[in-house]
C-alpha positions as a printed Julia matrix, in Angstrom:
285×3 Matrix{Float64}:
  -86.05   -0.46   -8.2
  -89.68    1.21   -7.22
  -93.25    0.03   -8.52
  -95.71    2.03  -10.77
  -99.23    1.46  -10.25
 -101.51    2.31  -12.82
 -105.3     2.59  -12.48
 -107.86    1.94  -15.77
 -110.8     3.25  -14.14
 -113.84    1.87  -15.33
 -116.15    3.02  -18.04
 -118.48    1.85  -20.56
 -116.15    3.14  -23.64
 -113.59    0.7   -25.05
 -115.12   -1.72  -22.06
 -113.92   -4.97  -23.93
 -110.58   -3.68  -25.31
 -107.29   -4.22  -23.18
 -104.35   -1.56  -23.08
 -100.82   -1.77  -23.17
  -98.62   -0.48  -20.76
  -95.3     0.64  -22.62
  -91.76    2.49  -20.73
  -88.96    3.96  -22.13
  -86.03    1.99  -22.67
  -83.02    2.28  -24.73
  -83.19   -1.79  -25.12
  -86.71   -1.75  -26.13
  -88.15   -3.06  -29.33
  -91.16   -1.07  -30.21
  -90.5     2.87  -31.14
  -93.47    5.2   -29.41
  -93.44    8.99  -29.9
  -90.31    8.78  -31.25
  -88.41    6.68  -28.03
  -87.88    3.2   -28.01
  -89.92    1.17  -25.26
  -90.72   -2.41  -23.98
  -93.71   -3.41  -22.55
  -94.76   -3.7   -18.97
  -98.25   -5.41  -19.15
 -101.69   -4.86  -20.02
 -104.68   -3.42  -18.33
 -108.39   -4.28  -18.55
 -111.24   -2.27  -17.85
 -111.19   -0.91  -14.33
 -108.17   -3.37  -13.16
 -105.04   -1.88  -11.81
 -101.69   -2.92  -12.95
  -98.29   -2.94  -10.84
  -95.44   -2.93  -12.5
  -91.73   -2.61  -11.31
  -89.51    0.06  -12.84
  -85.74    1.81  -12.72
  -85.48    4.97  -10.6
  -84.38    6.99  -13.75
  -86.78    9.62  -15.71
  -89.12    7.35  -17.89
  -91.82    8.17  -20.09
  -94.89    5.34  -19.61
  -97.32    5.18  -22.86
 -100.77    3.45  -22.94
 -101.42    2.16  -26.64
 -104.4     0.32  -27.62
 -102.13   -1.74  -30.12
  -98.94   -1.05  -32.3
 -100.68   -0.39  -35.51
 -102.81    2.48  -33.49
 -100.29    3.52  -31.5
  -99.58    7.14  -33.31
 -102.83    7.96  -32.81
 -104.93    5.78  -29.94
 -102.09    6.52  -27.18
 -101.07    8.93  -23.95
  -98.29    9.22  -22.18
  -96.68   10.54  -18.44
  -93.37   11.62  -17.91
  -92.31   10.26  -14.84
  -89.45   11.67  -12.72
  -86.1    10.04  -11.71
  -86.54    8.96   -7.95
  -87.59    5.85   -5.49
  -90.56    6.41   -4.38
  -93.41    4.66   -6.06
  -95.37    5.8    -8.49
  -99.18    5.75   -9.1
 -101.23    6.97  -11.6
 -104.84    6.56  -13.23
 -106.59    7.34  -16.12
 -109.57    6.69  -18.01
 -110.74    5.71  -21.77
 -112.6     8.91  -23.15
 -114.57    8.78  -26.17
 -113.59   10.01  -29.33
 -113.49    8.09  -32.48
 -111.32   10.24  -33.99
 -108.6     8.76  -31.55
 -109.61    5.46  -31.31
 -111.53    6.35  -27.81
 -107.8     6.61  -26.51
 -106.95    6.26  -22.88
 -105.63    9.62  -20.89
 -103.98    9.61  -17.9
 -105.55   12.3   -15.01
 -104.39   15.29  -14.24
 -102.01   15.05  -17.2
 -102.13   18.4   -19.18
  -98.73   19.73  -20.25
  -98.04   21.93  -23.05
  -96.34   18.54  -24.76
  -98.9    16.06  -23.93
 -101.83   18.34  -25.19
  -99.54   19.14  -28.33
  -99.12   15.23  -28.69
 -103.22   14.56  -28.04
 -103.72   17.15  -30.91
 -101.2    15.62  -33.21
 -102.85   12.14  -32.57
 -106.26   13.56  -33.07
 -105.23   14.81  -36.4
 -103.7    11.23  -37.84
 -107.23    9.66  -36.42
 -109.56   11.8   -38.3
 -107.15   10.84  -41.26
 -107.88    7.43  -40.56
 -111.44    7.78  -40.82
 -111.35   10.59  -44.12
 -109.27    7.62  -45.64
 -112.42    5.43  -45.54
 -114.42    7.92  -47.22
 -111.77    8.95  -50.15
 -111.05    5.05  -50.64
 -114.97    4.3   -51.16
 -114.84    7.54  -52.83
 -111.97    6.59  -55.37
 -113.61    2.91  -56.08
 -116.99    4.14  -56.93
 -114.99    6.2   -59.9
 -113.18    3.32  -60.96
 -116.29    1.1   -61.23
 -117.3     2.69  -64.39
 -119.76    5.78  -65.35
 -123.09    6.97  -63.08
 -125.47    4.18  -64.49
 -123.3     1.36  -63.39
 -122.52    3.27  -59.86
 -126.22    4.05  -59.65
 -126.62    0.25  -60.01
 -124.53   -0.96  -56.93
 -125.71    1.92  -54.8
 -128.96   -0.2   -55.24
 -128.13   -3.86  -54.93
 -127.74   -5.19  -51.72
 -124.91   -6.95  -50.31
 -123.93   -8.6   -46.89
 -121.07   -8.2   -44.71
 -120.24   -9.59  -41.96
 -117.09   -9.1   -39.01
 -116.65   -8.27  -35.84
 -119.92   -9.77  -34.11
 -121.74   -8.34  -37.06
 -123.73   -9.1   -40.01
 -125.7    -6.28  -41.82
 -126.81   -6.09  -45.52
 -125.54   -2.81  -47.48
 -124.93   -2.5   -51.4
 -122.17   -3.38  -53.32
 -121.38    0.32  -53.12
 -119.58   -0.13  -49.84
 -116.2    -2.24  -49.38
 -115.39   -3.3   -45.85
 -112.16   -1.34  -44.18
 -110.36   -2.22  -41.12
 -109.6     0.24  -38.79
 -108.5     0.23  -35.33
 -111.8     2.53  -33.81
 -114.35   -0.24  -34.58
 -114.59   -3.85  -34.84
 -116.38   -3.57  -38.07
 -116.45   -0.73  -40.58
 -117.26   -0.09  -44.12
 -116.97    2.43  -46.38
 -119.07    3.42  -49.58
 -118.11    6.94  -51.9
 -120.28    8.92  -49.34
 -121.28    7.26  -46.05
 -118.88    5.08  -42.89
 -120.37    2.97  -40.87
 -118.37    2.35  -37.58
 -119.71   -0.3   -35.51
 -118.97   -0.43  -31.95
 -120.66   -3.1   -28.82
 -120.5    -3.35  -25.49
 -121.1    -6.13  -23.08
 -122.99   -5.43  -20.21
 -123.7    -8.84  -18.55
 -121.4    -8.37  -15.81
 -122.24   -5.16  -14.78
 -125.25   -3.61  -12.87
 -126.75   -2.43  -16.55
 -127.14   -5.89  -17.44
 -130.92   -6.5   -18.78
 -131.56   -3.0   -19.56
 -133.38   -1.65  -22.69
 -131.87   -0.69  -25.93
 -133.28    2.51  -25.32
 -131.87    2.87  -21.81
 -128.41    2.15  -23.11
 -128.72    4.65  -25.93
 -129.34    7.28  -23.4
 -126.24    5.75  -20.98
 -124.25    5.71  -23.98
 -124.87    9.63  -24.82
 -124.06   11.08  -21.38
 -121.43    8.98  -20.51
 -119.77    7.68  -23.01
 -120.24   10.27  -25.85
 -120.25   13.01  -23.04
 -122.96   14.57  -25.14
 -126.53   15.99  -24.17
 -129.66   14.76  -25.39
 -131.32   11.3   -25.57
 -132.32    8.92  -27.56
 -135.39    9.24  -30.45
 -137.38    6.95  -31.31
 -137.55    6.35  -35.21
 -139.19    3.34  -36.99
 -139.09    1.16  -34.09
 -135.48    2.33  -33.11
 -133.59    4.27  -30.63
 -131.55    6.93  -32.4
 -129.23    9.89  -31.95
 -127.52   12.5   -34.06
 -124.43   14.28  -33.55
 -122.08   16.89  -35.89
 -118.59   17.39  -36.37
 -116.16   18.9   -38.37
 -113.74   16.54  -39.97
 -111.47   18.09  -42.26
 -113.53   21.2   -42.71
 -116.6    19.32  -43.3
 -119.35   18.9   -41.29
 -120.32   15.49  -40.38
 -123.22   13.86  -39.15
 -123.15   10.96  -37.42
 -126.12    9.35  -37.06
 -126.18    6.23  -34.15
 -129.05    3.69  -34.06
 -128.45    1.51  -31.24
 -129.35   -2.03  -31.17
 -129.02   -5.34  -28.5
 -128.55   -8.65  -28.52
 -128.68  -10.14  -25.29
 -126.79   -8.48  -23.15
 -124.43   -6.93  -25.71
 -125.33   -3.47  -26.95
 -124.2    -2.01  -30.26
 -124.09    1.15  -31.72
 -123.92    1.86  -35.58
 -122.99    5.0   -36.54
 -123.34    6.05  -40.41
 -121.15    9.02  -41.13
 -122.27   11.18  -43.99
 -121.88   14.99  -44.97
 -124.24   16.89  -43.09
 -125.64   18.25  -46.28
 -126.89   14.55  -47.25
 -127.8    13.49  -43.34
 -131.49   13.74  -43.37
 -132.33   12.67  -46.88
 -130.09    9.63  -45.78
 -131.78    8.83  -42.91
 -134.63    6.23  -43.77
 -131.59    4.75  -45.55
 -129.8     4.07  -42.94
 -132.73    2.6   -40.4
 -133.26   -0.08  -43.07
 -129.85   -1.34  -43.15
 -130.03   -1.18  -39.97
 -132.71   -3.5   -39.67
 -131.15   -5.75  -41.23
 -128.18   -6.57  -38.41
 -127.88   -9.55  -36.92
 -125.57  -10.67  -34.62
 -123.37  -13.9   -33.37
Protein backbone atom coordinates (compact mmCIF):
# COMPACT_ATOMS: atom_id res chain seq x y z
CA UNK A 1 0.00 0.00 0.00
CA UNK A 2 1.01 3.66 -0.41
CA UNK A 3 -0.36 7.10 0.41
CA UNK A 4 -2.05 9.56 -1.90
CA UNK A 5 -1.82 13.17 -0.73
CA UNK A 6 -3.98 15.78 -2.47
CA UNK A 7 -3.88 19.47 -1.56
CA UNK A 8 -6.84 21.59 -2.61
CA UNK A 9 -5.31 25.05 -2.79
CA UNK A 10 -7.38 27.83 -1.24
CA UNK A 11 -9.44 29.93 -3.64
CA UNK A 12 -12.50 32.18 -3.75
CA UNK A 13 -13.92 29.84 -6.39
CA UNK A 14 -16.39 27.29 -4.96
CA UNK A 15 -14.98 28.03 -1.49
CA UNK A 16 -18.11 26.76 0.28
CA UNK A 17 -18.30 23.50 -1.69
CA UNK A 18 -16.66 20.23 -0.69
CA UNK A 19 -14.98 18.24 -3.47
CA UNK A 20 -15.25 14.44 -3.54
CA UNK A 21 -12.16 12.29 -4.25
CA UNK A 22 -12.78 8.96 -6.01
CA UNK A 23 -10.32 6.35 -7.27
CA UNK A 24 -10.62 3.70 -9.94
CA UNK A 25 -11.68 0.37 -8.44
CA UNK A 26 -13.36 -2.61 -10.22
CA UNK A 27 -15.35 -3.20 -7.03
CA UNK A 28 -16.49 0.42 -6.83
CA UNK A 29 -20.07 1.67 -6.85
CA UNK A 30 -19.94 4.76 -9.09
CA UNK A 31 -19.09 5.06 -12.78
CA UNK A 32 -16.95 8.13 -13.60
CA UNK A 33 -15.38 8.66 -16.99
CA UNK A 34 -16.20 5.12 -18.04
CA UNK A 35 -14.57 3.39 -15.05
CA UNK A 36 -15.93 2.12 -11.75
CA UNK A 37 -14.71 4.07 -8.72
CA UNK A 38 -14.88 4.08 -4.93
CA UNK A 39 -15.00 7.11 -2.68
CA UNK A 40 -11.80 8.05 -0.85
CA UNK A 41 -13.05 11.17 0.94
CA UNK A 42 -13.84 14.87 0.69
CA UNK A 43 -11.73 18.01 0.43
CA UNK A 44 -12.69 21.40 1.84
CA UNK A 45 -11.30 24.64 0.46
CA UNK A 46 -7.59 24.87 1.39
CA UNK A 47 -7.52 21.34 2.85
CA UNK A 48 -5.03 18.49 2.33
CA UNK A 49 -6.37 14.96 2.17
CA UNK A 50 -4.31 11.81 2.79
CA UNK A 51 -5.69 8.51 1.50
CA UNK A 52 -4.38 4.95 1.40
CA UNK A 53 -4.32 3.42 -2.08
CA UNK A 54 -2.92 0.33 -3.77
CA UNK A 55 0.26 0.02 -5.83
CA UNK A 56 -1.50 -0.70 -9.12
CA UNK A 57 -2.04 2.06 -11.74
CA UNK A 58 -5.32 3.92 -11.29
CA UNK A 59 -7.16 7.09 -12.15
CA UNK A 60 -8.10 9.43 -9.32
CA UNK A 61 -11.07 11.73 -9.87
CA UNK A 62 -12.15 14.91 -8.07
CA UNK A 63 -15.82 15.78 -8.60
CA UNK A 64 -18.38 18.11 -7.05
CA UNK A 65 -21.13 15.51 -6.76
CA UNK A 66 -22.62 12.51 -8.54
CA UNK A 67 -25.10 14.53 -10.59
CA UNK A 68 -22.52 16.87 -12.14
CA UNK A 69 -19.66 14.37 -12.51
CA UNK A 70 -20.04 14.44 -16.30
CA UNK A 71 -18.82 18.04 -16.53
CA UNK A 72 -17.64 19.21 -13.09
CA UNK A 73 -14.70 16.83 -12.64
CA UNK A 74 -11.03 16.20 -13.35
CA UNK A 75 -8.81 13.09 -13.24
CA UNK A 76 -5.15 12.22 -12.81
CA UNK A 77 -3.38 9.06 -14.02
CA UNK A 78 -1.47 7.51 -11.12
CA UNK A 79 1.23 5.11 -12.35
CA UNK A 80 2.01 1.80 -10.71
CA UNK A 81 4.54 1.92 -7.89
CA UNK A 82 5.14 1.78 -4.17
CA UNK A 83 6.13 5.39 -3.51
CA UNK A 84 3.64 7.87 -2.10
CA UNK A 85 1.87 10.14 -4.60
CA UNK A 86 1.59 13.90 -3.97
CA UNK A 87 -0.86 15.98 -6.01
CA UNK A 88 -2.40 19.43 -5.81
CA UNK A 89 -5.02 21.49 -7.58
CA UNK A 90 -7.59 24.25 -7.30
CA UNK A 91 -11.16 25.03 -8.35
CA UNK A 92 -11.12 27.32 -11.39
CA UNK A 93 -13.82 29.79 -12.36
CA UNK A 94 -15.91 28.64 -15.32
CA UNK A 95 -19.75 28.59 -15.12
CA UNK A 96 -19.84 26.00 -17.93
CA UNK A 97 -17.92 23.46 -15.81
CA UNK A 98 -19.48 24.28 -12.47
CA UNK A 99 -16.16 25.86 -11.35
CA UNK A 100 -14.54 22.44 -11.51
CA UNK A 101 -11.42 21.33 -9.62
CA UNK A 102 -8.32 21.10 -11.83
CA UNK A 103 -5.16 19.14 -10.98
CA UNK A 104 -1.91 21.09 -11.32
CA UNK A 105 0.47 20.08 -14.12
CA UNK A 106 -2.11 17.83 -15.69
CA UNK A 107 -2.23 18.59 -19.41
CA UNK A 108 -2.09 15.29 -21.27
CA UNK A 109 -4.03 15.07 -24.53
CA UNK A 110 -6.64 12.78 -22.96
CA UNK A 111 -7.15 15.10 -19.97
CA UNK A 112 -7.49 18.18 -22.20
CA UNK A 113 -9.95 16.37 -24.48
CA UNK A 114 -12.00 15.21 -21.49
CA UNK A 115 -12.12 18.73 -20.07
CA UNK A 116 -13.34 20.13 -23.39
CA UNK A 117 -16.01 17.45 -23.57
CA UNK A 118 -17.12 18.23 -20.02
CA UNK A 119 -17.34 21.96 -20.76
CA UNK A 120 -19.62 21.24 -23.72
CA UNK A 121 -21.88 19.21 -21.43
CA UNK A 122 -21.91 22.04 -18.89
CA UNK A 123 -22.88 24.55 -21.56
CA UNK A 124 -25.76 22.29 -22.51
CA UNK A 125 -26.98 22.44 -18.87
CA UNK A 126 -26.97 26.24 -18.97
CA UNK A 127 -28.61 26.29 -22.39
CA UNK A 128 -31.32 23.92 -21.19
CA UNK A 129 -32.39 26.59 -18.72
CA UNK A 130 -32.85 29.02 -21.59
CA UNK A 131 -34.54 26.44 -23.82
CA UNK A 132 -36.95 25.31 -21.11
CA UNK A 133 -37.84 28.89 -20.32
CA UNK A 134 -38.31 29.61 -24.04
CA UNK A 135 -40.58 26.60 -24.51
CA UNK A 136 -42.59 27.43 -21.40
CA UNK A 137 -43.21 30.92 -22.74
CA UNK A 138 -44.79 29.57 -25.91
CA UNK A 139 -46.83 27.02 -23.98
CA UNK A 140 -48.43 29.73 -21.90
CA UNK A 141 -50.36 31.26 -24.76
CA UNK A 142 -50.31 34.22 -27.09
CA UNK A 143 -48.12 37.34 -27.05
CA UNK A 144 -50.53 39.29 -24.84
CA UNK A 145 -50.48 36.62 -22.13
CA UNK A 146 -46.70 36.34 -22.29
CA UNK A 147 -46.36 40.12 -22.07
CA UNK A 148 -48.53 40.16 -18.95
CA UNK A 149 -46.43 37.45 -17.32
CA UNK A 150 -43.25 39.35 -18.17
CA UNK A 151 -44.50 42.28 -16.09
CA UNK A 152 -46.22 40.48 -13.21
CA UNK A 153 -43.88 40.29 -10.18
CA UNK A 154 -43.13 36.91 -8.63
CA UNK A 155 -40.85 36.23 -5.67
CA UNK A 156 -38.45 33.26 -5.64
CA UNK A 157 -36.41 31.82 -2.78
CA UNK A 158 -33.64 29.26 -2.56
CA UNK A 159 -30.00 28.77 -1.65
CA UNK A 160 -30.11 31.60 0.89
CA UNK A 161 -31.53 34.27 -1.40
CA UNK A 162 -35.02 35.71 -1.95
CA UNK A 163 -35.54 37.85 -5.04
CA UNK A 164 -38.50 39.31 -6.92
CA UNK A 165 -38.45 38.70 -10.68
CA UNK A 166 -41.56 38.11 -12.82
CA UNK A 167 -43.93 35.27 -13.58
CA UNK A 168 -42.01 34.70 -16.81
CA UNK A 169 -39.30 33.02 -14.70
CA UNK A 170 -39.17 29.49 -13.38
CA UNK A 171 -36.81 28.24 -10.72
CA UNK A 172 -34.24 25.72 -11.98
CA UNK A 173 -32.02 23.20 -10.20
CA UNK A 174 -28.44 23.18 -11.48
CA UNK A 175 -25.11 22.21 -9.93
CA UNK A 176 -23.19 25.35 -10.80
CA UNK A 177 -25.13 27.71 -8.51
CA UNK A 178 -27.18 27.50 -5.30
CA UNK A 179 -29.92 29.50 -7.03
CA UNK A 180 -30.98 29.64 -10.67
CA UNK A 181 -34.09 31.02 -12.35
CA UNK A 182 -34.77 31.22 -16.08
CA UNK A 183 -37.20 32.95 -18.41
CA UNK A 184 -37.49 32.89 -22.17
CA UNK A 185 -34.64 35.38 -22.56
CA UNK A 186 -32.74 35.54 -19.25
CA UNK A 187 -30.97 33.13 -16.91
CA UNK A 188 -30.11 34.30 -13.39
CA UNK A 189 -27.28 32.53 -11.57
CA UNK A 190 -26.60 33.49 -7.93
CA UNK A 191 -23.42 32.45 -6.12
CA UNK A 192 -22.09 33.34 -2.67
CA UNK A 193 -18.79 33.38 -0.77
CA UNK A 194 -18.45 33.44 3.03
CA UNK A 195 -15.36 35.47 3.91
CA UNK A 196 -15.96 35.65 7.67
CA UNK A 197 -12.93 33.45 8.44
CA UNK A 198 -10.59 35.01 5.90
CA UNK A 199 -8.35 38.07 5.73
CA UNK A 200 -10.98 39.69 3.50
CA UNK A 201 -13.74 39.77 6.13
CA UNK A 202 -15.37 43.20 6.24
CA UNK A 203 -14.31 44.44 2.81
CA UNK A 204 -16.78 46.55 0.85
CA UNK A 205 -19.02 45.10 -1.81
CA UNK A 206 -17.08 46.97 -4.48
CA UNK A 207 -13.78 45.62 -3.15
CA UNK A 208 -15.20 42.11 -3.28
CA UNK A 209 -16.39 42.68 -6.84
CA UNK A 210 -12.91 43.78 -7.91
CA UNK A 211 -11.38 40.71 -6.22
CA UNK A 212 -13.93 38.46 -7.89
CA UNK A 213 -13.12 39.87 -11.33
CA UNK A 214 -9.37 39.41 -10.95
CA UNK A 215 -9.00 36.30 -8.81
CA UNK A 216 -12.16 34.29 -9.40
CA UNK A 217 -13.15 35.13 -12.96
CA UNK A 218 -9.51 35.68 -13.98
CA UNK A 219 -10.46 38.72 -16.07
CA UNK A 220 -9.17 42.23 -16.42
CA UNK A 221 -11.24 45.21 -15.36
CA UNK A 222 -13.02 46.54 -12.31
CA UNK A 223 -16.53 47.12 -11.08
CA UNK A 224 -18.67 50.03 -12.24
CA UNK A 225 -21.17 51.60 -9.84
CA UNK A 226 -24.66 51.72 -11.38
CA UNK A 227 -27.65 52.85 -9.34
CA UNK A 228 -25.51 52.49 -6.23
CA UNK A 229 -24.51 48.87 -6.93
CA UNK A 230 -21.12 47.50 -8.06
CA UNK A 231 -21.53 45.82 -11.46
CA UNK A 232 -19.42 44.12 -14.11
CA UNK A 233 -20.26 42.71 -17.55
CA UNK A 234 -18.44 40.12 -19.64
CA UNK A 235 -19.22 38.12 -22.76
CA UNK A 236 -19.02 34.44 -23.68
CA UNK A 237 -20.12 32.61 -26.80
CA UNK A 238 -22.69 29.98 -25.84
CA UNK A 239 -23.65 27.57 -28.61
CA UNK A 240 -22.49 30.10 -31.25
CA UNK A 241 -24.60 32.85 -29.63
CA UNK A 242 -22.84 35.91 -28.15
CA UNK A 243 -24.05 36.03 -24.54
CA UNK A 244 -23.52 38.79 -22.00
CA UNK A 245 -23.30 38.11 -18.26
CA UNK A 246 -24.26 41.21 -16.29
CA UNK A 247 -22.96 40.81 -12.72
CA UNK A 248 -24.29 42.63 -9.68
CA UNK A 249 -22.38 42.32 -6.39
CA UNK A 250 -24.25 42.33 -3.08
CA UNK A 251 -23.38 41.76 0.58
CA UNK A 252 -25.02 40.31 3.67
CA UNK A 253 -22.69 40.49 6.67
CA UNK A 254 -19.51 38.74 5.57
CA UNK A 255 -21.30 36.71 2.89
CA UNK A 256 -20.82 38.21 -0.56
CA UNK A 257 -23.07 37.47 -3.52
CA UNK A 258 -22.67 37.80 -7.26
CA UNK A 259 -25.86 37.75 -9.32
CA UNK A 260 -25.18 36.96 -12.96
CA UNK A 261 -27.94 37.82 -15.42
CA UNK A 262 -27.19 36.05 -18.71
CA UNK A 263 -28.91 37.14 -21.91
CA UNK A 264 -28.19 37.44 -25.63
CA UNK A 265 -25.69 40.26 -26.14
CA UNK A 266 -28.02 42.04 -28.55
CA UNK A 267 -30.50 42.48 -25.67
CA UNK A 268 -28.02 43.15 -22.87
CA UNK A 269 -27.86 46.94 -23.04
CA UNK A 270 -31.64 47.44 -23.05
CA UNK A 271 -32.05 44.94 -20.18
CA UNK A 272 -29.48 46.46 -17.81
CA UNK A 273 -31.88 48.71 -15.90
CA UNK A 274 -34.28 45.81 -15.39
CA UNK A 275 -31.49 43.60 -14.04
CA UNK A 276 -30.54 46.29 -11.54
CA UNK A 277 -34.16 46.68 -10.48
CA UNK A 278 -34.47 42.97 -9.83
CA UNK A 279 -31.15 42.85 -7.97
CA UNK A 280 -32.29 45.58 -5.59
CA UNK A 281 -35.16 43.34 -4.38
CA UNK A 282 -32.76 40.64 -3.18
CA UNK A 283 -32.68 39.72 0.52
CA UNK A 284 -30.62 37.02 2.20
CA UNK A 285 -30.92 34.52 5.02
